[in-house]
C-alpha positions as CSV (number, residue, x, y, z in Angstrom):
1,X,-28.7,13.1,40.9
2,X,-28.0,15.8,38.3
3,X,-30.2,15.8,35.2
4,X,-28.6,14.0,32.2
5,X,-27.8,16.5,29.4
6,X,-28.2,14.7,26.1
7,X,-27.9,15.9,22.5
8,X,-31.0,17.3,20.9
9,X,-30.9,14.6,18.1
10,X,-31.1,11.9,20.8
11,X,-33.9,13.7,22.6
12,X,-35.9,13.8,19.4
13,X,-35.6,10.0,19.0
14,X,-36.7,9.1,22.5
15,X,-40.5,9.3,21.8
16,X,-39.9,7.0,18.7
17,X,-38.2,4.4,20.9
18,X,-41.0,4.7,23.5
19,X,-43.7,4.3,20.9
20,X,-42.2,1.1,19.5
21,X,-41.5,-0.3,22.9
22,X,-45.3,0.0,23.6
23,X,-45.9,-1.9,20.4
24,X,-43.5,-4.7,21.6
25,X,-45.2,-4.9,24.9
26,X,-48.6,-5.2,23.3
27,X,-47.2,-8.0,21.2
28,X,-46.1,-9.7,24.5
29,X,-42.4,-9.3,23.7
30,X,-40.2,-9.3,26.8
31,X,-36.9,-8.3,25.3
32,X,-35.4,-6.8,22.2
33,X,-31.9,-6.3,20.8
34,X,-30.6,-3.1,19.4
35,X,-30.7,-4.7,15.9
36,X,-34.4,-5.5,16.3
37,X,-35.1,-1.9,17.4
38,X,-33.0,-0.6,14.5
39,X,-35.0,-2.5,11.9
40,X,-38.3,-1.2,13.4
41,X,-37.5,2.5,14.0
42,X,-35.0,2.9,11.0
43,X,-32.2,4.1,13.2
44,X,-28.9,2.2,13.0
45,X,-28.1,0.0,16.0
46,X,-24.9,1.9,16.9
47,X,-26.9,5.1,17.2
48,X,-29.5,3.4,19.4
49,X,-26.8,2.0,21.7
50,X,-25.2,5.4,21.9
51,X,-28.5,7.1,22.6
52,X,-29.2,4.6,25.4
53,X,-25.7,4.9,26.8
54,X,-26.4,8.5,27.9
55,X,-28.7,7.0,30.6
56,X,-26.4,4.3,31.8
57,X,-26.5,0.5,31.4
58,X,-30.0,0.0,30.1
59,X,-29.3,-3.4,28.5
60,X,-27.0,-6.4,28.9
61,X,-24.6,-7.8,26.3
62,X,-25.9,-11.1,24.9
63,X,-29.4,-10.4,26.3
64,X,-30.5,-7.1,24.8
65,X,-33.0,-4.8,26.4
66,X,-35.8,-5.7,28.8
67,X,-38.9,-4.2,27.2
68,X,-40.8,-3.6,30.5
69,X,-37.8,-2.0,32.1
70,X,-37.1,0.3,29.2
71,X,-40.8,1.3,29.0
72,X,-40.8,2.3,32.7
73,X,-37.5,4.2,32.2
74,X,-38.7,6.2,29.1
75,X,-42.1,6.8,30.6
76,X,-40.4,8.6,33.5
77,X,-37.9,10.4,31.3
78,X,-40.7,11.6,28.9
79,X,-43.0,12.5,31.8
80,X,-45.7,10.2,30.4
81,X,-47.3,10.1,33.9
82,X,-47.9,13.9,33.8
83,X,-50.6,15.2,31.5
84,X,-49.6,18.4,29.6
85,X,-52.4,20.7,28.5
86,X,-51.8,22.6,25.2
87,X,-53.6,25.5,23.5
88,X,-54.4,25.5,19.8
89,X,-54.3,28.9,18.3
90,X,-56.1,29.0,14.9
91,X,-59.0,26.8,14.2
92,X,-58.9,26.6,10.4
93,X,-58.6,23.5,8.3
94,X,-55.3,22.4,9.8
95,X,-56.4,23.4,13.3
96,X,-59.6,21.3,13.0
97,X,-57.6,18.3,11.9
98,X,-55.3,18.7,14.9
99,X,-58.4,18.9,17.2
100,X,-59.7,15.7,15.7
101,X,-56.4,14.0,16.3
102,X,-56.4,12.3,19.6
103,X,-53.0,13.5,21.0
104,X,-53.9,12.2,24.5
105,X,-54.3,8.6,23.2
106,X,-50.8,8.6,21.7
107,X,-49.0,10.8,24.2
108,X,-49.2,12.8,27.4
109,X,-50.4,15.9,25.6
110,X,-54.0,17.1,25.4
111,X,-55.4,20.1,23.6
112,X,-57.6,21.7,26.3
113,X,-58.3,25.1,24.8
114,X,-58.5,26.6,21.3
115,X,-58.6,30.2,20.1
116,X,-59.7,31.8,16.8
117,X,-60.5,35.3,15.5
118,X,-63.8,34.2,13.8
119,X,-66.8,35.4,15.8
120,X,-68.9,32.4,14.8
121,X,-66.4,30.0,16.4
122,X,-66.1,31.9,19.7
123,X,-67.7,30.2,22.7
124,X,-68.3,27.0,20.8
125,X,-67.0,23.5,21.4
126,X,-65.0,21.6,18.7
127,X,-64.1,18.0,19.1
128,X,-64.7,18.4,22.8
129,X,-62.4,21.4,23.1
130,X,-63.8,24.9,24.0
131,X,-63.0,27.6,21.5
132,X,-62.3,31.1,22.9
133,X,-62.1,34.4,21.1
134,X,-58.5,35.7,20.5
135,X,-59.2,38.6,22.8
136,X,-59.2,36.1,25.7
137,X,-56.0,34.4,24.8
138,X,-53.7,35.9,27.4
139,X,-56.2,35.6,30.2
140,X,-57.2,32.0,29.5
141,X,-53.6,30.8,29.1
142,X,-52.9,32.3,32.6
143,X,-56.1,31.1,34.2
144,X,-55.7,27.5,32.8
145,X,-51.9,27.6,33.4
146,X,-51.2,26.4,29.9
147,X,-47.6,26.5,28.9
148,X,-47.6,24.8,25.4
149,X,-49.2,26.3,22.3
150,X,-49.8,24.9,18.8
151,X,-49.9,27.8,16.3
152,X,-51.8,27.3,13.0
153,X,-52.5,30.9,12.1
154,X,-51.7,32.8,8.9
155,X,-48.0,33.7,8.6
156,X,-48.6,37.5,8.7
157,X,-49.9,37.3,12.2
158,X,-47.7,34.5,13.5
159,X,-45.3,36.8,15.4
160,X,-48.0,38.9,17.0
161,X,-49.9,35.8,18.1
162,X,-46.6,34.3,19.4
163,X,-45.9,37.5,21.4
164,X,-49.4,37.4,23.0
165,X,-49.1,33.7,23.8
166,X,-45.7,34.3,25.5
167,X,-47.3,37.1,27.5
168,X,-49.8,34.5,28.7
169,X,-47.1,32.3,30.0
170,X,-46.4,30.0,27.0
171,X,-43.0,28.3,27.3
172,X,-43.2,25.9,24.3
173,X,-44.5,26.5,20.8
174,X,-45.2,24.0,18.0
175,X,-45.2,26.4,15.0
176,X,-47.1,25.1,11.9
177,X,-46.7,28.4,10.1
178,X,-43.9,29.0,7.5
179,X,-42.9,32.1,9.4
180,X,-39.9,31.6,11.8
181,X,-41.1,33.4,14.9
182,X,-38.7,35.2,17.3
183,X,-38.9,34.2,21.0
184,X,-37.0,34.9,24.2
185,X,-34.3,32.4,25.2
186,X,-36.5,30.7,27.8
187,X,-39.1,29.7,25.2
188,X,-38.6,26.7,22.9
189,X,-40.0,26.6,19.4
190,X,-40.4,23.5,17.2
191,X,-41.2,24.4,13.5
192,X,-43.3,22.1,11.4
193,X,-43.4,23.3,7.8
194,X,-45.4,20.8,5.8
195,X,-44.7,22.6,2.5
196,X,-41.0,22.6,3.1
197,X,-41.0,18.9,4.0
198,X,-43.0,18.1,0.8
199,X,-40.6,20.1,-1.4
200,X,-37.6,18.4,0.2
201,X,-39.1,15.0,-0.5
202,X,-39.7,15.9,-4.2
203,X,-36.2,17.3,-4.4
204,X,-34.7,14.0,-3.2
205,X,-36.9,12.0,-5.6
206,X,-35.6,14.1,-8.5
207,X,-32.0,14.3,-7.6
208,X,-31.1,11.1,-5.7
209,X,-31.4,7.6,-6.9
210,X,-31.4,4.4,-4.8
211,X,-27.7,3.8,-5.3
212,X,-26.7,7.3,-4.1
């Protein structure tokens, strides 16, 4: 069967659905309607039905969705049975916070290696993760076959670090720097700009009221 090609907006919502379905299962819920899902994940029910329709008949009219069946389906779609190792590049304040966050408990991703330019951090272990000097970045990425990197370095070195990571075999980057890095077409980048998100929130608070 050919792989289903779905819109990027739908793909971004799939982990949200999966997380809430786990909550329903833990609460011993056996089925849920699109309306119930809508109220929980704050996505309108028509969008949920459309998202699910890309994968065929996942629910039944008048019955809703079987929680266990949906969980199994999304677990397969999201490769939750496969552990993905990621590298953290930059062990500063944000980097330390990410190391302390248990990704593996909430998803199929685990930070298995970290890198930093500070000599006093090299060859230490932070939150159970070994920290390597930046000089070993390309070699360790290849040796450990890591294809996902989380970048939390200063903006002025973001591109050079990205280039080095790609040379080491990185195919996916979660970029926490404000700099928009350039990558080849076969590398995917997700930008997470906390300052931008905060400024956007403040703008909406100042310029939009509840009736808008």
